C-alpha positions, 0 to 999 in steps of 0.5 A: 031398346037402347038408342045405340041399337036402331031397329033393323028396318031403319038400317035397311031403309038408310042404304036405299034412301042414300042410293035413291038420292045418289041415283037422282044426283047422278041421273041429273048430272049425267045428261048435263055432263054428256050434252054440254061439251058436245053442244059447246063445240062448233060443228066441224066443216069439211073442206070443199074442193070448190074452196081449194082445188084448181079443178076436178071432174064428175062422172056421169050419173043417173040424173046427169048423163054427161061427164062434167069438168070444173075449172077454177078461173080465179078468186077475189076476196072481200073481208074474210071471205074469198069468192072463187069462180068456176067454169063448168063444161060437159063432155059430148062425144069427144068435145067439152062444151060450156055448160055454166059458171059458178061463184063459191063463197069460202071461209078458208077451205069451208064452203059457205055457199055456191051460186050459178052466175049469169052468162051474157053476150058481151061481144065488143063491150068493155067487159070483153076488151079490157081487164082493167077494173071498172068504176074503181073510184066510185062507190061501185066497182067491177073487178076482172077475175079471169077468163077461160075458153070453151066450145059453146052451143049454139055458136059451135065456136070456141068462145072466151068467157070472162068473169067479173066480180062486182063490189060496192064501197061501204062507208060504214066500214070503209071497205069494199063488200061483195055485190054480185058476179057475172060472166060474159061471152066474148 
């Protein structure tokens, strides 16, 4: 047989070997090409009404027989985060009653976290009688956010709820940082 004429079996194996090598290369490259761009992109976060709305309502559902309304009280910022304060009321009969208060930590319109904040009695205290920042010259400060009024059980009276944002001064960054939040009944 001459060197220019290969046996027929050699010609049949060559395409299958080439096809096998190409398949392996494509098989290894395809998952990388499909997964790398998706994993490199940040997960999009939907805008949350706690971070941009001025108020909204929730109808009753199976776990909660009363309708709720959320009212934005005010905001304070620390660094690149905004802390938005909310009063939640529930409808009983034809009257809206105070239910609880929340603070939402936001980055733009994206919600990072939301926390129910404590509500205490503050009748006659500075937290109820003044809107001035307290202790701003020291390393801790309480800053007034805003207020809302609502009927409150068991008082059966319309009370004022005042919201306070507590900060502490970081000597490492030379900035005020968020500490905690609270609301007082006045």
